[in-house]
N, C-alpha and C positions, 0 to 999 in steps of 0.2 A: 812707780814713787818710789816704791820699795827700794832697789836698785840704783837709783841716783841716791840715798841716804848712803846705802853700803859704802860707805869711804869715809876715813877718818875726818880730812881735811875737813868733805861738807859738812857732816857733822858739826865741826868746831865753827863752821861756817850760819848751820841754819841756828845752831843753841847761840852763838851770840845777836845776828839777826832778831832770834826772840826777845828780846834787850829792846829793839829800836833801831834804826835804819845806819848804817856803817857805808865808809866810802870804800873801794875798793882799796885803797892805798892802808886803810885800819887792817882790811883784814888779811890782806899778803904780810903785814908783821905780826894779825895774830897766829896766822897758819906758818908761819915759818917758810916760805915757798919763795920763789918768785912769781911776779905777776903773772908774767902767761901760763904760768902753771892755776893760779888761781882763776883769772879769769876762766879760764876752760871748765873749772868746775862750776864755777857763777853762770857759764854756757847751761849746762846742761841741770844746773836746777833750773834757771829759767823755763827750759824748752820744756821741763816735766809742771813747770807753773806751780812752783814752788815757793820761786822769789820773782822779783820785777824791780828794774833798776828805772833810773832817770837821772837824768845829767844836768849837770850845773856848772854852765862854762866850759870847763876842762875836767871836771872832776861824774864822776859816777859816782853814786849813792843807790845799794842795793836795802830792799826791806823784807821781809817774808809775808810772802802772799797769800798763804793758806799755814795759819797761825796754830790751826788744828795739827801741824803735825808733830808737835809737842808734847800732844797728849800720848801720843804714841811712843815716845821717850820715856814718859811720866811711868805706863803700862811696865812698857819693859822692863825698867829698872824694879819697880814691884813683884814681876817676876822671877827677876834674876835675886833678887833680896830674900825672896822666900825659899827657892830652890838651897842659898847657901843654909837654910836654919837648920 
């Protein structure tokens, strides 16, 4: 799971999904990569059980399946802040 999160674009995706469901198009605009690259990132996150998708017509929406990964980010941020003191 940590390896799946070890990429800046995937971290941005997870951070955005922590605030609610989002379409692939919105995630593509956020990350700034082409849709095929973002789709590969999403496929990896889905394969590790971090996100799940649903289709509505031709649009695919993603949501965070394991919101507990956000706790990891909070912990990591605190560790970094303490080291910088």
